[in-house]
Rosetta silent file (secondary structure, phi, psi, omega in degrees, C-alpha in Angstrom):
SEQUENCE: MQHISWLPFLATSFLIVLTPGQDMVLVMSRSLSGGMRAGIVTAAGVSVGLILHTVLATLGLGALLHASAWLFTGLKLLGALYLLYLGVSLFRSSGSMAISTSDAAAASGLRAFAQGALSNVSNPKIVLFYLAFLPQFVSSGAPSPMQSIFVLGIAFAVLTFLVKGPVAVFAGLLSNWFRRHPGFLAGMYRASGVVMIGLGMKLAFEKTA
SCORE:     score description
SCORE:     0.000 S_00000001
   1 L     0.000  124.362 -173.543    0.022    0.026    0.101 S_00000001
   2 L   -76.426  -10.680 -179.835    1.521    3.307   -1.123 S_00000001
   3 L   -87.008    5.932 -175.369    0.272    5.313    1.889 S_00000001
   4 E  -108.915  133.551  172.435    2.476    3.215    4.251 S_00000001
   5 L   -87.019   82.038 -166.415    5.971    3.979    5.151 S_00000001
   6 H   -64.282  -43.344 -177.566    7.271    0.426    4.987 S_00000001
   7 H   -65.559  -52.578  172.179   10.923    0.641    5.533 S_00000001
   8 H   -54.107  -34.572 -179.581   10.770    2.713    8.749 S_00000001
   9 H   -64.602  -49.674 -169.708    7.851    0.462    9.920 S_00000001
  10 H   -72.860  -36.337  174.565    9.805   -2.764    9.246 S_00000001
  11 H   -62.458  -45.482 -177.799   13.037   -1.443   10.862 S_00000001
  12 H   -71.800  -40.312 -177.882   11.440   -0.212   13.901 S_00000001
  13 H   -65.773  -36.020  175.140    9.165   -3.189   14.293 S_00000001
  14 H   -62.259  -42.535 -179.999   12.171   -5.599   13.925 S_00000001
  15 H   -65.585  -39.128  178.299   13.899   -3.861   16.853 S_00000001
  16 H   -68.919  -41.154 -176.970   10.800   -4.123   18.940 S_00000001
  17 H   -69.011  -34.800  177.736   10.150   -7.701   18.248 S_00000001
  18 H   -71.268  -19.639 -179.243   13.888   -8.525   19.013 S_00000001
  19 L   -70.756  125.983 -178.899   13.558   -6.883   22.544 S_00000001
  20 L   -55.352  137.901  174.913   13.360   -9.646   25.189 S_00000001
  21 L  -161.452 -162.717 -175.359    9.886   -9.851   26.836 S_00000001
  22 H   -65.746  -30.099 -178.879    7.253  -12.255   27.874 S_00000001
  23 H   -71.103  -45.625  179.020    6.649  -13.689   24.460 S_00000001
  24 H   -57.335  -49.307  175.794   10.391  -14.418   23.975 S_00000001
  25 H   -60.894  -40.125  175.283   10.747  -16.077   27.333 S_00000001
  26 H   -56.852  -48.477 -178.618    7.592  -18.111   26.669 S_00000001
  27 H   -62.019  -48.369 -177.158    8.723  -19.286   23.252 S_00000001
  28 H   -64.834  -47.251 -176.258   12.174  -20.223   24.411 S_00000001
  29 H   -64.760  -38.038 -179.994   10.958  -22.059   27.583 S_00000001
  30 H   -67.875  -41.243 -176.437    8.363  -24.119   25.575 S_00000001
  31 H   -69.833  -38.392 -179.360   10.978  -24.930   22.863 S_00000001
  32 H   -72.075  -34.272 -179.145   13.550  -26.188   25.497 S_00000001
  33 H   -87.324  -30.827 -175.834   11.000  -28.271   27.341 S_00000001
  34 H  -115.354    2.857  178.597    8.915  -29.653   24.483 S_00000001
  35 L    92.088  173.186 -177.171   11.295  -29.463   21.598 S_00000001
  36 H   -50.087  -46.757 -175.501   11.368  -27.270   18.382 S_00000001
  37 H   -55.391  -46.202 -176.252    7.839  -28.068   17.490 S_00000001
  38 H   -69.452  -40.720  175.673    6.356  -26.768   20.797 S_00000001
  39 H   -60.300  -40.187 -178.123    8.369  -23.555   20.487 S_00000001
  40 H   -64.485  -45.433 -179.787    7.301  -22.996   16.878 S_00000001
  41 H   -59.727  -41.720 -178.760    3.602  -23.645   17.853 S_00000001
  42 H   -61.380  -48.037  175.876    3.971  -21.192   20.752 S_00000001
  43 H   -57.021  -35.857  175.893    5.369  -18.597   18.444 S_00000001
  44 H   -66.837  -44.315  179.650    2.418  -19.145   16.038 S_00000001
  45 H   -60.613  -36.012  173.630    0.073  -18.575   19.042 S_00000001
  46 H   -56.303  -50.634 -176.249    1.784  -15.387   19.875 S_00000001
  47 H   -68.939  -34.560  171.862    1.318  -14.127   16.361 S_00000001
  48 H   -61.998  -39.133  166.902   -2.345  -15.173   16.323 S_00000001
  49 H   -52.773  -37.201  178.984   -2.773  -13.262   19.506 S_00000001
  50 H   -67.440  -44.505  177.616   -1.313  -10.270   17.755 S_00000001
  51 H   -60.046  -45.430  174.505   -3.681  -10.661   14.916 S_00000001
  52 H   -57.474  -43.504  176.760   -6.673  -10.566   17.381 S_00000001
  53 H   -64.849  -34.369  171.404   -5.192   -7.366   18.793 S_00000001
  54 H   -50.815  -51.081  179.721   -5.051   -6.070   15.300 S_00000001
  55 H   -66.674  -40.900  173.169   -8.651   -6.515   14.818 S_00000001
  56 H   -57.014  -46.017  176.554   -9.491   -5.021   18.153 S_00000001
  57 H   -58.177  -44.626 -179.684   -7.375   -2.099   17.543 S_00000001
  58 H   -66.292  -35.844  171.408   -8.936   -1.490   14.177 S_00000001
  59 H   -68.250  -10.984  178.293  -12.390   -1.701   15.738 S_00000001
  60 L    87.533   19.725  177.116  -11.319    0.890   18.225 S_00000001
  61 H   -72.080  -17.461  170.185  -11.209   -1.038   21.402 S_00000001
  62 H   -62.982  -37.805  175.347   -7.913    0.517   22.137 S_00000001
  63 H   -64.930  -38.015 -179.743   -9.524    3.861   22.333 S_00000001
  64 H   -63.444  -50.472 -179.522  -12.169    2.436   24.682 S_00000001
  65 H   -61.284  -36.795 -177.976   -9.581    0.937   27.052 S_00000001
  66 H   -64.908  -36.846 -173.652   -7.603    4.272   26.949 S_00000001
  67 H   -90.664  -22.248 -177.055  -10.902    6.189   28.006 S_00000001
  68 L   -98.049   91.265  179.583  -12.213    3.488   30.469 S_00000001
  69 H   -62.484  -34.249 -177.675   -9.795    3.297   33.443 S_00000001
  70 H   -75.157  -31.624  175.974  -11.754    0.613   35.200 S_00000001
  71 H   -73.719  -39.633  177.611  -11.884   -1.585   32.096 S_00000001
  72 H   -59.123  -50.279 -178.104   -8.196   -1.100   31.382 S_00000001
  73 H   -58.720  -48.645  179.403   -7.424   -1.924   34.992 S_00000001
  74 H   -67.056  -38.957  175.907   -9.436   -5.034   35.131 S_00000001
  75 H   -71.722  -31.640 -178.578   -8.048   -6.540   31.847 S_00000001
  76 H   -67.331  -45.084 -178.756   -4.527   -5.485   32.933 S_00000001
  77 H   -63.638  -38.742  173.466   -4.889   -7.318   36.192 S_00000001
  78 H   -53.643  -53.299  176.372   -6.161  -10.403   34.347 S_00000001
  79 H   -57.512  -42.888  179.869   -3.087  -10.301   32.141 S_00000001
  80 H   -66.637  -40.111  179.735   -0.801   -9.888   35.086 S_00000001
  81 H   -63.022  -40.512  173.025   -2.368  -12.796   36.947 S_00000001
  82 H   -61.596  -49.652  170.230   -1.788  -15.025   33.847 S_00000001
  83 H   -52.420  -37.698 -179.137    1.810  -14.007   33.690 S_00000001
  84 H   -68.948  -41.151  178.150    2.309  -14.740   37.356 S_00000001
  85 H   -58.448  -45.401 -179.457    0.708  -18.190   36.828 S_00000001
  86 H   -60.462  -40.451 -178.210    3.093  -18.890   33.989 S_00000001
  87 H   -73.022  -34.502  175.369    6.079  -17.663   36.050 S_00000001
  88 H   -66.278  -41.675  177.712    5.189  -19.752   39.049 S_00000001
  89 H   -60.988  -40.169  177.813    4.660  -22.772   36.855 S_00000001
  90 H   -67.352  -47.528 -179.001    8.112  -22.329   35.298 S_00000001
  91 H   -52.938  -41.069  179.152    9.714  -21.627   38.548 S_00000001
  92 L   -81.634   -3.934 -173.783    8.370  -24.893   40.069 S_00000001
  93 L   -72.766  147.718 -177.897    9.325  -27.050   37.056 S_00000001
  94 L   -92.947  -10.610  177.538   11.879  -29.709   37.922 S_00000001
  95 L    91.776   -1.085  173.513   13.464  -29.708   34.387 S_00000001
  96 L   -72.880  134.364  179.577   12.420  -33.277   33.702 S_00000001
  97 L  -137.035   95.777 -177.432   11.246  -33.908   30.137 S_00000001
  98 L   -81.566  148.219  178.440    9.749  -37.272   29.565 S_00000001
  99 L   -69.865  135.720 -167.847    9.150  -38.463   26.031 S_00000001
 100 L   -95.060  160.733  173.410    5.405  -37.940   25.191 S_00000001
 101 L   -87.620  166.056  179.815    3.075  -40.226   23.370 S_00000001
 102 H   -53.202  -44.289 -175.754    1.510  -38.908   20.101 S_00000001
 103 H   -63.365  -43.358 -178.875   -1.734  -38.051   21.893 S_00000001
 104 H   -63.022  -43.820  176.476    0.160  -36.245   24.742 S_00000001
 105 H   -55.310  -41.934 -177.181    2.188  -34.424   22.113 S_00000001
 106 H   -71.047  -33.946  178.794   -0.922  -33.147   20.303 S_00000001
 107 H   -64.524  -41.886  176.728   -2.349  -32.023   23.571 S_00000001
 108 H   -64.488  -41.031  178.066    0.885  -30.290   24.512 S_00000001
 109 H   -59.066  -46.596  174.229    0.836  -28.552   21.150 S_00000001
 110 H   -61.765  -38.254  177.219   -2.532  -27.171   21.565 S_00000001
 111 H   -66.771  -44.431  178.277   -1.692  -26.030   25.043 S_00000001
 112 H   -60.054  -41.092  178.303    1.505  -24.229   23.800 S_00000001
 113 H   -63.528  -41.207  177.919   -0.514  -22.509   20.993 S_00000001
 114 H   -60.040  -45.908 -175.936   -3.116  -21.391   23.660 S_00000001
 115 H   -64.958  -40.904  177.681   -0.455  -20.125   25.973 S_00000001
 116 H   -64.429  -40.430 -179.081    1.339  -18.162   23.246 S_00000001
 117 H   -73.160  -41.577 -173.831   -2.080  -16.520   22.153 S_00000001
 118 H   -68.978  -30.967  179.085   -3.197  -15.884   25.751 S_00000001
 119 H   -58.643  -30.095 -179.412    0.153  -14.213   26.596 S_00000001
 120 H   -96.933  -45.065 -174.467   -0.793  -11.463   24.108 S_00000001
 121 H   -59.971  -31.071 -179.058   -4.600  -11.481   24.304 S_00000001
 122 L   -82.767    0.538 -178.896   -4.500  -10.949   28.075 S_00000001
 123 L  -109.346   96.118 -176.315   -2.350   -7.836   27.785 S_00000001
 124 H   -64.043  -19.397 -178.625   -4.426   -4.681   26.992 S_00000001
 125 H   -68.031  -19.266  176.857   -1.227   -2.575   26.648 S_00000001
 126 H   -66.268  -45.051  179.071   -0.684   -4.296   23.322 S_00000001
 127 H   -57.958  -44.261  179.043   -3.977   -2.844   21.918 S_00000001
 128 H   -63.343  -41.553 -177.599   -2.832    0.638   23.216 S_00000001
 129 H   -66.813  -40.031  179.023    0.627    0.141   21.706 S_00000001
 130 H   -56.898  -45.986 -173.879   -1.010   -0.703   18.257 S_00000001
 131 H   -69.970  -28.869  179.482   -3.065    2.415   18.352 S_00000001
 132 H   -78.929  -41.180 -168.550   -0.027    4.529   19.393 S_00000001
 133 H   -85.609  -50.673 -172.050    2.599    2.846   17.107 S_00000001
 134 H   -62.573  -44.178  179.978    0.934    1.896   13.877 S_00000001
 135 H   -59.967  -18.218 -179.475   -0.556    5.221   12.780 S_00000001
 136 H   -63.737  -21.829 -170.693    2.877    6.837   12.798 S_00000001
 137 H  -104.455    8.409 -177.807    3.639    4.856    9.456 S_00000001
 138 E  -116.303  131.242 -174.765    0.444    5.803    7.696 S_00000001
 139 L   -74.415  152.599 -174.740    0.444    9.128    5.689 S_00000001
 140 L   -61.231  -25.633 -175.584   -2.059   11.850    6.570 S_00000001
 141 L   -92.835    9.852 -178.117   -3.527   11.570    3.115 S_00000001
 142 L   -64.508  130.457 -178.418   -4.402    7.947    3.177 S_00000001
 143 L   -61.847  -34.310 -173.326   -7.918    7.292    1.859 S_00000001
 144 L  -137.133   78.258 -168.567   -8.558    4.553    4.322 S_00000001
 145 H   -65.890  -35.636 -179.496   -6.258    4.988    7.442 S_00000001
 146 H   -64.661  -41.487  173.509   -7.964    2.185    9.453 S_00000001
 147 H   -58.404  -39.091  174.182   -7.385   -0.232    6.586 S_00000001
 148 H   -69.055  -36.235  177.396   -3.677    0.649    6.527 S_00000001
 149 H   -61.802  -42.180 -177.383   -3.480    0.218   10.425 S_00000001
 150 H   -66.167  -41.451  179.317   -4.999   -3.196    9.924 S_00000001
 151 H   -64.592  -39.297  176.782   -2.485   -4.150    7.208 S_00000001
 152 H   -68.067  -33.191 -178.155    0.480   -2.879    9.451 S_00000001
 153 H   -69.285  -41.466  177.150   -0.886   -4.926   12.393 S_00000001
 154 H   -67.611  -30.709  175.773   -0.956   -8.170   10.318 S_00000001
 155 H   -66.811  -32.102 -179.097    2.517   -7.319    9.059 S_00000001
 156 H   -72.943  -29.722 -179.805    3.746   -6.886   12.644 S_00000001
 157 H   -77.083  -36.091  175.398    2.283  -10.252   13.631 S_00000001
 158 H   -67.027  -41.139  170.350    3.957  -11.966   10.667 S_00000001
 159 H   -57.994  -38.849  179.163    7.226  -10.353   11.536 S_00000001
 160 H   -59.211  -46.701  179.597    6.962  -11.450   15.044 S_00000001
 161 H   -61.980  -47.359  177.865    6.660  -15.104   13.862 S_00000001
 162 H   -60.410  -22.851  173.397    9.468  -14.727   11.504 S_00000001
 163 H   -84.934  -53.610 -174.862   11.697  -13.566   14.373 S_00000001
 164 H   -83.684   -8.087  172.751   10.553  -15.840   17.151 S_00000001
 165 H   -67.962  -51.145  175.710   10.156  -18.904   14.960 S_00000001
 166 H   -63.400  -33.336  171.693   13.952  -19.187   14.413 S_00000001
 167 H   -58.702  -42.528  174.956   14.458  -18.463   18.193 S_00000001
 168 H   -64.404  -35.704  178.220   12.260  -21.567   18.740 S_00000001
 169 H   -71.158  -43.821 -179.237   14.228  -23.624   16.304 S_00000001
 170 H   -64.359  -42.416  172.297   17.455  -22.639   17.867 S_00000001
 171 H   -64.528  -44.325  176.009   16.224  -23.420   21.439 S_00000001
 172 H   -57.807  -42.529  176.277   14.777  -26.647   20.112 S_00000001
 173 H   -55.512  -28.000 -179.514   18.103  -27.778   18.669 S_00000001
 174 H   -88.398   -8.276 -173.095   19.494  -27.466   22.223 S_00000001
 175 H   -61.424  -38.303  176.828   16.657  -29.406   23.847 S_00000001
 176 H   -59.338  -38.537 -179.363   18.368  -32.783   23.674 S_00000001
 177 H   -62.043  -46.595  179.532   21.366  -31.329   25.402 S_00000001
 178 H   -63.960  -24.003  177.167   19.161  -30.009   28.090 S_00000001
 179 H   -68.359  -33.514 -176.412   17.503  -33.313   28.494 S_00000001
 180 L   -86.295    0.380 -176.041   20.766  -34.850   29.318 S_00000001
 181 L  -136.053   60.343 -168.860   21.400  -31.914   31.833 S_00000001
 182 H   -63.810  -27.028 -179.697   18.052  -31.502   33.686 S_00000001
 183 H   -64.869  -37.581 -179.609   19.721  -29.581   36.479 S_00000001
 184 H   -73.235  -35.100 -176.442   20.875  -26.819   34.177 S_00000001
 185 H   -71.746  -32.327  169.027   17.428  -26.801   32.475 S_00000001
 186 H   -54.514  -49.112 -177.945   15.792  -26.459   35.970 S_00000001
 187 H   -58.776  -39.905  179.234   17.909  -23.416   36.545 S_00000001
 188 H   -65.164  -37.493  179.736   16.779  -21.987   33.112 S_00000001
 189 H   -64.724  -44.257 -179.838   13.202  -22.608   34.094 S_00000001
 190 H   -59.446  -42.379  175.892   13.598  -20.911   37.467 S_00000001
 191 H   -63.217  -42.840  179.544   15.281  -17.902   35.701 S_00000001
 192 H   -70.085  -29.491  176.170   12.560  -17.691   33.149 S_00000001
 193 H   -67.304  -40.566  176.530    9.950  -18.045   35.908 S_00000001
 194 H   -68.933  -29.799  175.820   11.382  -15.060   37.757 S_00000001
 195 H   -66.681  -44.167  178.500   11.348  -13.030   34.603 S_00000001
 196 H   -61.998  -41.480  179.857    7.713  -13.886   34.007 S_00000001
 197 H   -61.446  -47.339  178.214    6.784  -13.062   37.525 S_00000001
 198 H   -53.585  -47.210 -178.184    8.640   -9.696   37.170 S_00000001
 199 H   -55.071  -48.634  179.213    6.852   -9.051   33.934 S_00000001
 200 H   -53.895  -48.375  176.312    3.505   -9.924   35.665 S_00000001
 201 H   -62.859  -40.319 -179.465    4.267   -7.500   38.479 S_00000001
 202 H   -61.301  -45.217 -177.574    5.380   -4.813   36.084 S_00000001
 203 H   -67.120  -34.082 -175.239    2.049   -5.085   34.156 S_00000001
 204 H   -65.334  -36.074 -169.241   -0.060   -5.072   37.336 S_00000001
 205 H  -105.118    7.444 -179.327    1.440   -1.876   38.535 S_00000001
 206 L   -76.960  138.203  174.815    1.747   -0.193   35.134 S_00000001
 207 L   -87.309  164.982 -173.468   -0.215    2.899   34.422 S_00000001
 208 L   -63.523  -39.380 -177.070   -2.292    3.526   31.294 S_00000001
 209 L  -121.654    0.000    0.000   -0.091    6.262   29.995 S_00000001
């Protein structure tokens, strides 16, 4: 679309996606515990969550969250509680990784996808981020600015998968080594759990603006 500044958008978005955060920690931990496939599925879930945020931002939910302090606070606390749950689960993990049956692997894949999606859907700050970030790359003379914002949101979700997917592959390649060193993996889980808990606390006490 000619009314979108693609090069500045892609360069800025790439740097944002590379910044370590809850999604990166989640993708890496799932890839280390469940292998490459689990990490890639989690990354896909993260991107699907971003697509849902794109739709919500396009429909104007971000403006509603910005205007309604109690609604924003309620959704923010739900997101913070979910991050705290993930953090505690990781922190309590023993680091053992048994070989799953095909049925268990399928269930684990679905769970990994859901966790990746929920890590984004439960964070209302992402909708506000979309409304603040994406319009900067749409020219003032665009005939349909909301359509351009929607396209940029989808592009951001795709770029997120293109970055976090290889992260999952790299972590998955190391999963066999971690299986042979469960103590080291347990330490990684605890460190990831602490990061998740910290992110949850940060989200809980973060203000709207």
